C-alpha positions as CSV (number, residue, x, y, z in Angstrom):
1,M,0.0,0.0,0.0
2,D,1.4,3.4,-1.0
3,G,1.2,6.5,1.1
4,I,-0.1,9.7,-0.5
5,C,1.8,12.9,-0.3
6,P,-0.4,15.5,1.5
7,H,1.0,18.3,-0.7
8,C,1.0,17.0,-4.3
9,K,-1.4,14.1,-3.7
10,K,0.8,11.6,-5.6
11,A,1.5,8.1,-4.4
12,V,4.8,7.8,-2.5
13,Q,6.5,4.4,-2.9
14,R,10.0,5.7,-2.0
15,L,11.3,8.6,0.1
16,H,14.2,10.9,-0.5
17,F,16.5,11.6,2.5
18,G,18.0,14.9,3.4
19,A,20.3,16.1,6.1
20,V,19.5,18.9,8.5
21,E,20.7,20.2,11.9
22,G,18.2,19.9,14.8
23,G,18.4,20.9,18.4
24,V,16.7,22.3,21.5
25,P,16.7,25.9,22.5
26,L,19.9,26.8,24.4
27,G,21.0,23.2,24.2
28,D,22.8,20.6,22.1
29,S,22.3,20.2,18.4
30,F,21.9,16.9,16.6
31,R,22.3,15.6,13.1
32,C,18.9,14.8,11.7
33,I,17.4,13.4,8.5
34,T,14.3,14.5,6.6
35,L,12.0,12.1,4.7
36,C,10.8,13.9,1.6
37,C,8.3,13.2,-1.2
38,P,10.2,12.2,-4.3
39,H,7.8,14.1,-6.5
40,C,7.5,17.6,-4.9
41,K,10.3,17.4,-2.3
42,T,7.9,18.3,0.5
43,V,9.3,17.3,3.9
44,L,7.0,14.6,5.2
45,S,8.9,13.8,8.4
46,A,12.1,14.5,10.3
47,Q,14.0,12.6,12.9
48,V,17.4,12.4,14.7
49,D,19.8,10.5,12.4
50,P,20.2,7.0,14.0
51,V,23.4,6.3,12.1
52,A,25.0,9.6,13.3
53,I,23.9,8.9,16.9
54,R,25.5,5.4,16.8
55,T,28.7,6.9,15.3
56,D,28.8,9.6,18.0
57,I,28.3,7.0,20.8
58,L,31.0,4.7,19.5
59,R,33.4,7.6,19.1
60,A,32.7,8.7,22.7
61,I,33.2,5.2,24.0
62,K,36.5,4.9,22.3
63,G,37.6,8.2,23.9
64,G,37.5,10.5,20.9
65,R,35.1,13.4,20.6
């Protein structure tokens, strides 16, 4: 079952990924990804990048920062 883009109304069978910076007011920032419609490029969702978080955790465990 395909999702429908709320902006262009086309069926979405695949997503395009983008990179953005996210953060909290007066706090840390995090690498994030956007999930975008492949037709009109509307951002459908955003989340903290799980691969970047894993990389940062492993780097911290190994003593680098």
